[in-house]
C-alpha positions in Angstrom: 23.2 23.5 -16.8 22.8 22.9 -13.1 20.2 21.6 -10.7 16.7 21.4 -12.0 14.1 22.4 -9.3 11.7 19.7 -10.6 14.3 17.0 -10.8 14.8 14.3 -8.3 18.6 14.5 -8.4 21.3 16.9 -9.7 22.0 16.8 -13.4 24.8 14.5 -14.4 28.2 16.0 -15.1 29.4 16.0 -18.7 32.7 14.1 -18.8 34.9 12.8 -21.7 32.9 10.1 -23.4 29.7 10.5 -21.5 28.1 11.5 -18.2 28.7 11.0 -14.5 25.8 10.9 -12.1 25.9 12.5 -8.7 26.8 9.2 -7.1 29.6 8.4 -9.5 27.9 6.2 -12.1 29.5 6.7 -15.6 27.1 6.4 -18.5 28.7 6.4 -22.0 27.2 8.9 -24.5 26.3 6.0 -26.8 24.2 4.4 -24.1 21.9 7.5 -23.5 18.6 8.4 -25.0 17.5 11.8 -26.4 15.4 14.0 -24.1 12.2 15.4 -25.6 11.9 18.2 -23.1 15.5 19.5 -23.1 16.1 18.3 -19.6 18.2 15.5 -18.1 16.3 12.5 -16.7 17.9 9.7 -14.8 15.7 6.7 -14.2 16.3 4.7 -11.1 14.6 1.7 -9.6 11.8 2.7 -7.3 12.4 6.4 -8.3 14.9 6.7 -5.5 18.1 8.9 -5.8 20.1 6.2 -4.1 18.8 3.3 -6.2 20.7 1.8 -9.2 20.2 3.4 -12.6 17.9 1.3 -14.8 20.1 -0.5 -17.4 18.0 -3.1 -19.2 20.0 -5.9 -20.9 20.7 -5.2 -24.5 19.0 -1.8 -24.4 20.1 1.8 -23.8 20.5 2.9 -20.2 17.8 5.1 -18.8 19.5 8.4 -19.0 17.7 11.0 -21.2 20.0 13.8 -22.4 19.1 17.2 -23.9 20.1 17.3 -27.6 22.3 20.2 -28.8 20.6 22.9 -30.6 22.5 24.6 -33.5 
């Protein structure tokens, strides 16, 4: 994993229990969504790297994570 040339921001780091965005926001594994294209996608308000990660009440946070392939 690493930076994706088409991405708007660096891929989150995998940390114990979840992921850490480039600006230090922790997102628990249980709060992520599966990625259909095998890439990370972090949704932020206005599509800006410096905006808050979209986290709707009572729903999963908008971080799409590649699923492991076995």
